[in-house]
N, C-alpha and C positions, 0 to 999 in steps of 0.2 A: 581407408581411414582407420585409425586405431579406435577400437571399441571403448566408449566411455564406461567408466566404472559406475555401477549402481551404488546407491547409499549403503546397502547391506554389504556389498563386496568391499567398499571403502572401510567399513567398520571392522571387517575381519582383517583387512590389511593393516589398519592402524594397531589392532591388538597384536598383530604378529611382529611389530617392530618399527613401523613407520612412525607410530606415535613418539617413540622415544628420540628418533631423529628430528622430529619437528620440535619437540619441547626443548631440545638442547641447542636449537638453531640461534644464530646471532639475533640481536635486536633488529627490528624493522629498519630497512635502509631509508634514506631520505627519498622523497618522491617529487618528480619533476612537476606533476600537476595532480589535482584530485580527479576522481573518476566516479562513475555510476556503473551499475550493473543491471543487465536486462536480459529477456528472453525474446528471441526473434525467430521468425520462420526464414530459413535459410536453406535453399535447395529442398524444400518441401519438408524439412524436419525442424522441430524446436531446437533452438540452439543457444546455449548460455553465452553470453557475450559482455565485454567491457564496453562502456559508453565513454567517450572522450569528447569534450567540448559540445555535448548535446547534438553532434552531428555525425561522429564516426563511431562505427560499431566494430569491435575487434573480436572475432571468435576466440573464446578462451582456450579450448582444447587445441586448435591449430597453432595458435601463438605460442602456447606452452610447449607444444612438440618442437617448435622451431628452437626455442630457448634452451631445451634439454639436449640439443645437439652439441651445445658448448660443454666441455668437461667440467666446468666449475658449478654447473647446475645439476643437483640431484634429480632423479627421476620422481615424479609426483603425479600420480593418476588424478585427473580431473573428475569432479562429480558430474552426474548427468543433468542435474537440474538445480535451480535456485535453492530449493529446501535442503538438498545435499550440501551446497555451499555454505548455507546459513549454519549449518551444524559444525562445519570444519573451518570456517573463516577464521576463528581466533585460535586455532590449533596449528597455525603456520601457513595456511593458505592465503591469508592477507598478505604475507611476505612474498609469496610467489606472485601474486597479482601485482604488488608494487614492482617487482622485477620486470614482469611483462610490460607494464606501462612505461618504465624507464627505458626498456629496449625499444619499444615501438616509437615512443615519441622522441627520445634521444637519437634514435636512428633515422629519423625523419621518414618514417614509413606510413604515416597517416595519408598522404596525398599522393596523387599521381599513379595510382594503380600498382604500386610497387609490390604489394603482397595481396594474394588472392583472399586471405582472411580478413582483410579490412574492407568495410562496406560504408557507403554513405547511408545515413539513417533513412533517408528518403527512398532508398532503393530496397529496403527489406520491411517486411510486415512485423510491426510490434505486437507482441503477444502479452497477456498478463505476466508480469514478472515472476510471480510465484503462484504455485497452486497450494493455497493454505489448507491444512487439515481442519482448522477450526477458525471462525472470524468471530470476534466478540466486539460489539459495538457499545460505546458509552452513550446513555440516554441522558438528555437534559444536563449536559456537562459544561456548557457555557453560560456565564451570567446574563449574556445578552439574549441567549436562546430561551431561558427559563420564562415561561409565561408569555412568549411573544404573540400569541394568538389574541392576546388582550390589548387594551388601549396602552399608549406610551406610559401614562401614570401608573396604571395597574402593573404593567411589566416592571417599571422601576421599582415599586414597592415590593414585588415578588423577588427581584434580584437582591435588593438590600436585606431582606429576610434571609435569603439563602447566604449572604455573606456573614451574617451573624450566626447562622447555623448550617454549615455545609452538608451535614448529614452524611450518609454513606454513598459511595459510588454505586452506579447502576449499570450493569452490562447485560446485553441480551445476545443471543446467538443469531447470526445470519447464515443462510445456506451457502457454503462454498460453491455450490454448482451454479449459482447465478453470477460468478465473476466473469467480467469481460475485460478486455485490454484496451489501451488508448486507441481512439479512432473508431471503435466498433459502435453500432448503433444501440441506443437505449431505446427499448420498445414499450410503448404503452399498451398495457394489457387490454384485451377486448372488454368493452363495457365500463372501463374504469376512466374517470375524467378529472381526478384530483391528484395528479402525479407531481411530486415535489422533489427538490434537491436539497442536499447537504454535503458541503465540502469539508472533508475530515482528514486530519493528519493520521496516517497509518503507521503503526509500530510493528515491526516484524521480529518475532522471537528468535534468538540464536540458540543459546544454551537453555534447555528445558528448565522451567521454574515451577516450584511448589513451595508454599509458605515462605515466599521471598519478601523481605522487607522493602519498603520504598527506598531505603538508604542504599540498598544492594541491587536494586532492580536494573540499574544502568548496565550491569555485567551481563545481563541476559538479553540485551538488545542487539540485534544484528544490524538493522538499518531502518530507514524511514521511507515511506511511500505516500501516495495520495490515494484515499478511498472516497468515492462518491456514494454516500449512503442514500440511494434513491428511495423514495417513500411514497406510499399510497395512502393519502389522507381521507378516502372515501368511506372508510368504516365497512361494517358487515352488512349494512342495509336492513338491519333489525330494529324493531321498536325499542327493545332494551339495549342500550349502549354497552358493548363489552370490548375490551382489548383484544386485538388479534394481531400479534407481532408477525405471524407468518404472512398474513395478507398485507399488513402494513409494510413489510420490509423484504418479504421473500419472493416476489415475482422474478422471472427470468430477466437477465440483464441488469438487475438492480444493484450490483456491486462492481462498478467499474474500479479497477486497481491499477496503479502505475504512475507515470508511464515506465518508471524504472525504480530501482532501489538505490538509495543513497546510503552507503555504509555509515554507521553511527559516528565514527571519528570525524566525519566532515560535516556534522551537524553540531556546531558548538552549543547552541541553546535551543532544544526543541520547544521551549516554553516561550519563546520570542520570535515567532515566525508569522509573517503577513499572509493571510489567507483571503483570496477574493474569488468570487464566481460571477460570471456574467451569463445573460441569456439574451441571445440576438445582439450582443454588443452592450446591453444594458447592465450596469453594475447592480447586483443583487446582494451579494455578501462582501463585506469589507470589514475584516476583523483581524485579530492576532491571537495565537495561541496563548498568550498571556491572560486571555479572558476565561481560560478553563477553571472550573471549580475544583476538580481533582486532577492533579498533573499526570502525565504519562507514567511516572514512576509509581504513584499511587494506585492507578488503575492496574498496573501488574501486580502490585501487592494484593489488591482486593481479588483480581481474577485468580491468581495462584493460591489463594486461601480456599478457593472452591473446587478448583480442578487443576490438574497439570497443564501447564501452558508449555506446548511441545514446540520443537524446532519448526519454524516455517509458519506457525499460527500468527494471525494478524489480530491486533487490537486498534480499533478506530476510535479515536479519542473524543469524538463528539463534534457537533455542529455549532458554528457561531450564528449570531443573529442574521437575519435576511432571508430565511426560507420563504418559500412561496406562500406558506399559510400565515405569515407574519401580519399583524395589524399594528404592531408597535413600530415597525420601520417604515411602512407605507400604508396608506389608508385602506386600500383594497388588496384582498388575496389574489395571487397570480399562480396559476397552475400551468404545467407544460402541456403543449399541443403538437401534433405532428408537423415537422418542418423546423422546429425550433433548434437552436444550436447552443450547447452549453460549452463554456470554457472556464475550467477551474484551475487555479494556480495557487501553489504554496511556496513561499520564498525558499530558495535553496533546494527544493525538492523536484519541482518540475511543473508541466502544463499538461492538463488532460482536455481533450476536445472531442466532443460527441454530438452527433446528430440525433434528433429525437424522431421516431417513426411509429406509426400505428402498427399493431400486430397484423400480419399478413394472413394468417390462416385462422379459421374459426377454431375455438377450443371450448371445452366444457367448463363452465363457470362453477362456482360453489353451489352445492344443493342444500336445500333446507330439509330438516327432519320431518318426517311425517308421523 
């Protein structure tokens, strides 16, 4: 198999002349059907692939290699991972993927085992679609989520006040090391019993962004995914209550991301997507991204005013109402326990399914100062 090009090697190649060829390419061809992009374990290796009809997985490198045998298609080395593709997608690699989709679908190659690079989704392991350098999550960014630990009336008043004065966006960092893929277990840490869910729209950065306005932020979005911002509401166990974002958001497995990436051109209006989450089949969250206080473009503007948003970074746009800690949606708080099953859905993006389990091995908990 031809070795995939690393992001660094691709950058050198582009500077050497491929960039010119790409930039002078014809407009994008018409597309027979939309697609998603994912990362899968195939033959024991992480493999970048196209996802068609939410059931067929097409290895990007192998399909491209077949296409390149035709004289009308130029040689174009494929990136080794989703982060590399995110940086190159709008530099002509979107065009090549369109060509591959048209070739595979138009040639009737999806079914019947006609190509070894085409797999059924059920036959491969889905990995996190991207390994982000940074994850920035929006806190308190849905009107329905603001103050939802309070009574319905108190929550309503707090949301009305926020509508009158939206204030500034609020972003916090979540450790990239806690990312898991669709279908992997969410682990309840030892000694913690107030673990909660948040179904969030994830925005993946393509072109790096620094001091980008909301009006121009769309040009820096590669695609969209789902992030579950798993949360520990148990606090530090101190008499003096202090915020601890690491404890609250940073446990292992607390950032499920996936199942795939939907390129931005296939999401017509990211601010009007239905979001739902169920636990053991019971509907817990049922909202729309239209309830956001600061929209995804404003979050990019705010985040890029503080630090450079780099290719492959993920911004999770906040949680709607209906988290387990809520007292405005239901009278009693509900937290996750081993054996629970979470299913999170965002319209047009996908479905994430996770079992909840207890931590298997003992680990050292937080220590108090002496």
